[in-house]
C-alpha positions, 0 to 999 in steps of 0.5 A: 224766084231768087237770083242771089246765092244764099251764101254771099254777103252783101255790103249794101242792101237796097230795098225796092217797093212795089210802086217803085218799078223804075229801071232807069233809076240811077241805082241801077247804072252801075253793076256792083257785086257788093250791092243786093236789091231786095223786092218782096211780096208781103201780106203787109201790103196786100192786106192793109186794105182790101185790094182789087185782084187785078191790083195785086196781080199787076204789082206783083207781076211788075215786081217780078219782071223788074227783078228779072231784068235787074238779074239779067243785067247782072245785078244781085237780086234777092226776091221774096215771093208770096209764098216763100217759106222764108217770107215773114210777110212783114217789111221790117221783119224781113229786112231784119233777117236779110240784113243779118243774113247778108251781113249788111253794112248799109241799108238804102231805100227810095223815098216811099210815097205812103206815109205809113211806110215811111214811118215804118222804115224810120221806126225800123232805123230808130230801134233801141241802140240806133242813133240817127242824125236828123234827116235833111230833106233833099233839094229838087234834083238831088237824088241821095240824101245824107246818110243816117249814121246808125248802130243797129241791132239789125246789123247795120254797122255803117249807116243808111241812106234814103234817096229820091225816087227820081220820079216827081217834079217836086219834093214832098215839102214844096207845096207846103213851102209855096203856100206857107204864108197864104190863106188859100191853097189852090191847085191852079197856083201850084200848077202855074208855078210849076209850068213856069219853073219847068217851061212847060207849055210856055212861049218865048216871052214866058207867057202861057201858051195860047194866052191862058193857063187853063183850057178846061172850059173846052174840055167838057163835050159829051160823047155821042159815039163819034169819034170811035173809041180807039182799039185796045192794043194793050198786050194780054198777059196770062197771070194764072200761075201768079194768081194761083200763088196769091190764092194759095197764100190766103190773100183776100181781094174783090173785083174780077181777076181776069188773070188769064187776060191781064192788060196792065203793063209789066214793064217800061217797054210795054208802058211806053207802047201804051203811051205812044198809042195814047198819043197817036189814037186818043190824045187828039180827042182827049181834050174834048171828051175827057169829062164824058162818060158812056156805057158803050165805051169804058176807055174812051180816049183816056190814056190808062197810064195812071198805073205805069206812072204811079208804079214809075215805070214812066216818069212824070217828066217824059210823059209831059214832055212827050205830050207837049212835043205833039202839040208843038208839032201841030198834031194835037190841039193845045186844049188837048195837051193842056188838059192832059198835062194839067192832070200830071203836073197840076193835080197829081203833083199837087195832091202829093204835096197836100198829102205830105203837108197834112199827114199825119192826121189828114185821113181823120178829116170828116167835115160833115160827120158822114157815117152811113155804111156803104151800100152793098152794091158797091161790091157788085154794081147791082143797083137800078141807077144806071150811072152807078151801076156802070161806074162801079161795074167797070171799076170792079171789072177793070180796076179802073174808072176815069176821073169824072166817074170817080168824082161826079158819079160815085163820089157825088152820090157818096157825098149826097148820101152821107156815106162814111168817109173812112169806109169810102176811102178804103174802098177807093184805095182798094178798087182802083189799079192806080190807087196809092195813098198819097193820091187817093187820100186827098182826092177822096177826102178833099176833092171827092167828100170835101171832108177836109172843109175846103183845104183842097177844093174850093167847093163841094163837087155835087150835082143833080141828075142834070149834069150826069145826063148832060155828060153821059148816056147813063140816064137813057133807059134808067129805072129812075126819072132824071127830071123828077125830084119827088116820088118813088121813080124820081132820080135819088141825085135830085132830092139828095142834092138839095137836101145836101145843101139844106142839111149843111147850110150852116157850113156852106151858105157863105161859100161864094161858089155855090151861092146860086144853090141857096138862092134857088132854095130860098125861092122854094116854099116850106112845103117844097123843102119838106118834101125834099127833106122827106124824099132824101131821108127815104132814100137814105133809109133804103140805099141797099135797094135803090 
């Protein structure tokens, strides 16, 4: 797959990464014969963590489709497939070869969202004999950064430039600047800041629509079967040939490939169709049931747009604007619109700010020193705990689970059981179709595991079986008793929950948001506390067989 005649030179080489599949980027507004666009399927990216098969397939399929569209529009495209003999399987090695091959004078790339890629490209441009001017971070809405003048052994004689990906509301540095002189980082503060700046869900007087900023309290209803889950109208794709090439290249993966019936969008048009279907059929009920879980419906009223957003087929702003327009037209409740918009303009932008403010080193946090290996059923879903079996099975089968399954079932158990934080991070990063480190790492280490000691979250998000039972149908028919704390049939969440607070009292007892838990523990006698500790230790000693 190569739309570029190999004998032609190119003044400018523009790199497109696998999560930069935005056909509306300003790069593509004008066809320029002296510019060649490069996309590459490389083992460097398939192998840095063990990925779900659907994730690899979907990203490669999207890359190939974008390359096809660009070539059809008249752009010069050079595409390196995973099994191309000319593919070195390294980003920078391939760039060195192509820069020399095309006699490139200028190298351009969009802001990488992952720190490791940003560092790799900066190191590539800072090789011996390269003298670069300091980068100046672009201001909001500024697309191009000042050129970095180089004298590169790779053949770049004029310079290079790093440009904005034209996707996010914010620049990398904005969260750090906003909280520079504050003791506490809070998503709600950042969320309100962006709502005001972009006039999202605001009234004419500059106040939040409906008189309040957050309707989270209205978004906690369990789903009892009605209204019915909307039909899944996403088109099916047969990626069996692509999957065969991935396998032939020796790429390792896990999870169900579903290569002959892939439902993930391959282009912007499909992503827009999915957005419209969500707005029409699911958004009206999203607010009520966004935290609900059921074995009978894995999608419920979730948009499944996170993949399209994170590979930039869709822009954050257009999704937010479309949802807000639906509320202003009176077709959805404010609580539904606000709940969805908060996920994008709130959490998504905020965790990106945390990531860039704290890297490098954020991935080394392990506040509770948790090191227990992940149970083997994280790769099979074969556990007698219905909630974990359902959440992990849907993750393996669909490369997706919604935020409460990730946080309050899988993450909850991992934190209570003391599972190894780096291993859990790698699992989350690999298993989910939408997982890229900038968004996954803060959510896993900060929100789910409290491994950063409270930088991102104000308290550990843990619960006993009671919460899971209230928000799902998982506890019905489970091998474990949701109401029992002790004994072989007692739900493991219960003893682990209380033991977690006992084990970590020195780090948590002064947290005002969890004072009630310690008040309840104070009312238990020593024998009850000892029994809980014993049961928790037994559970941690038999994780593989739960």
